[in-house]
N, C-alpha and C positions, 0 to 999 in steps of 0.2 A: 335456941340457939342464942350463945355468947354474942354480942356484937362486937364488931372487930373494931381495935383500938384505933384511933385516928393517927395518921402519919405526921409524926413531929416534925415542924420548920426549924431549918438550919438558921441557928442566929447568923443576922447579918444580911440576911436575903430577905429580900421583899418581892412580895406577889406584882406582876408586870400587866398592868392593863393590856387588852388586843389592840392591837394596831386599829386605826379608825381607816378602814377601805375609802372612806368617803375624803377624809382628810389627805390619804394618799394621792388619790387619782383625780381628784374634783378639779375642776378647771378654774384659774385664779377668776376673781369677780371684780368687780370695782372698776374706778378710773383708772384708765390705760391698760387694762387687761386685753390680751390680744383677741380679735374677731375675726372670726371669717366674714369677708364684705359679701354682700348680696346685692347683685342688680338685676333680680326678679323682679318682671313686669307680668301683672295677671294676664293670664290665658285662659283660665279654667273656671269652672264654678264656685272657688272660694275667695272672693274677693277681700283682698287686705291680708290675707294670710301668707308668711312666709315660715317655714320651717327653721331659717339660721335664726329665728328670733329665740328661738329654745337651746339655745347651744350652751348657754353657762348651765344647764342641769345634766350636761353631757360631762363624763369620765373623758380624763385626758386621750387613753387610747382611743377611745371613739371618735373624741375631736379632732384627735391627726389623723385618724384616716381620712374624716370627711372633709379635711381642710386638703389632705394631698389630692382626694377626687375632684375638688372645686379648684384650684392654684396649681396644680404639679401638673397639666396635662402634657401626656407621654408626648417624644416624637415620634415622628414616623421611620421606621427603621426596618419593617419587613416589606411592605409591599411596594411595588414601583411607584413613580406618580399617577399614570394613567389608571392602574389596577385601583389605586386609592380613591383616583374620583370615581371611579366606576361603583366600589364600595359605598363610598358617601353617598353618593345618590339612592342608589338601593337601600341603605338601610334608614336614610330619612324618610322614603316612603313607604317601609314599611312601620314607622313609628306616627307617621304623619306630620313631619316636622318640615319645614321651609325656611331656610336660612336667608331668604329676600323678603319674605312675608314677616316671619315670627322676630320678635322682639328679643326671643332668646330661644337657643339650641342647646342640646346636649353634645360632646363632641364624640360623636359613639366611633368614627372611624378609627382615633386615636386610641382608644381602650382595644378596639378591635386588633387593631394591629399589635399594640403592646403583648394582647394574650398570643398572639404569632408567632412575635419574635421570640417570645420566651418558650415557645412549642408547649404552651398551657393546653391541654386536651381536655375534653370533656369526660374521660376516663372511659370511656367505650369505642368501638367503631363498627357500623355497620359493615355484612359482613358484602364483598365486591367494590367497599370506598377504599380510596387511598388515605393514607396519612393525612391528618386533616390539614396542615400547610399546605400540603400538595392540592388537595380539594379546592382551598380555595384559590390559588393558580387556575388551577383547572377551571373551575365557575368563573372566574372573570373573562377568560377567553370563552368561555360558550356562551355567554350572554353578549359579551360583543358581536359573537359570529350569529347569533339568532335576530339581535338587531338588523343587522347588515343583511339577513335574509328576508325581515319584515318590513324594512324602511329605507334601506340601500346605503344605510350609514351607522357608525358606530354608536355604542350605547350613549356615550356622555354628550353626542351632537346632536341628540332628541331634542324631543320638546317635551315640556313637564308632563303633559295628557300621553306622549308615546312612552313616554320610561314608566309611569304608572302601568300603561297596560303589559310591559316587559313583566314588571312584576306581578302583575294579577296572573299573567300565564304560566311565570315562573311557579307561584304559588299552588296551581294546580296542574302542574306538569305537563303544560301544553306549549312550549317552545319548540319552535324548529332546529333542525340542525346537526348533524352528524356527531358532534362534540359530546351532546349530551348521551352517547353510547359508551363513553366511556368514562361517565360520572352520572350517577343515578340522581337525576333531579330531585326527586322524592325526599331524598335523604340529606342532600345538599340544602335544600331548603330547611329543612330541621335544623341542619347545625347553623345557618345564616339566621333563620328569626329566632330561636332560642339565644342565641349570643347576642344578637342585637335588642331585643326586648329586656335581657338581663342586664345589660350596660344602661340600657336608658332609664330603668327603673330603679338602678341603684343612685341616680343622681338627685341631688336636693330639689333641682327645678322641677323634676317630674314627681316628686313628693308632693310639690307645692299643686301643683295642678289637679293631684288626686284627692287632697285635702289629708294625707299623710301625717301624722304625728312625729314621723323620726324616730330616733332608737330609742328606747324607752329604759334602760341601763344607765346609769343605777335607780333612777326613781320608779320604775316600775310602772305596772297598770293599776289603774282606780277602780275603772268600770269594764265588769269582766261579763256581763250578763247583757240580755235584751239589745244587743248591737248597739250600744249606745259610745258616744264620741268621747275621747277625754275632755277633759277642760280646756287643756292647750292644744286640742287639735282644731282644722279650721272648720267653718259652717258654710254648709253647701248651699247656694243659693242659684238654683237653675236660669233666675231671670238676669243674672250677672252677665255684665259685656263680656265676650270670652276674650276681647285684647283691649286693655286699659291699663291706667298709670295707676299706680298702686295709692291709695289715700295717703293721704299727710297726716304725720301723729298729731293727736289733738293738743 
């Protein structure tokens, strides 16, 4: 076979180098570069670790998404004030955070409210369940009804241990009250718990608590075998205090 002749280059044209993805998307570095502020205080087994220390390695769209998550807390627009207080407590009990005890909390209720305000569904609906927004309205009323039947007061007026018992019973579908005949408690719990956990573990403060290294783009992963941690990830220390100040930089 005869070799194909090379395609001639036109006079006056030059080969262009492909654009540098890193140069187009990388976050500005150096003095004066914008940074996401962190107010994280250690509460987990990764002392001194803060995933926001890695933000200079993220591309700009990733950095901007996390900045909004940290700095632009959505206003409450869907829930009534009373419904918001019910779900604030339910969500905090599900993930084990306590605003009165913990030095930081993830504002789960605000992101849950934004999801429902946008009518952002999970893409499916269990048979017999109302639309998601109506399910959450009915769920708040049903939780209050169960609290009154068990303790004689609405859910937000209960002490912390009584609220925990309501959440425990909800998780195993053991709450009393006729309102649950209109709303399947198993399916309601599925939607509530799934949304709560997804919002919590999308937040950098939750990443710090579990030692997660954060976004790996565009840097990528280095250690893909044997379950080894990346060099920038936190190192687990089971003897660490659960709550304490972040060590000062040397």
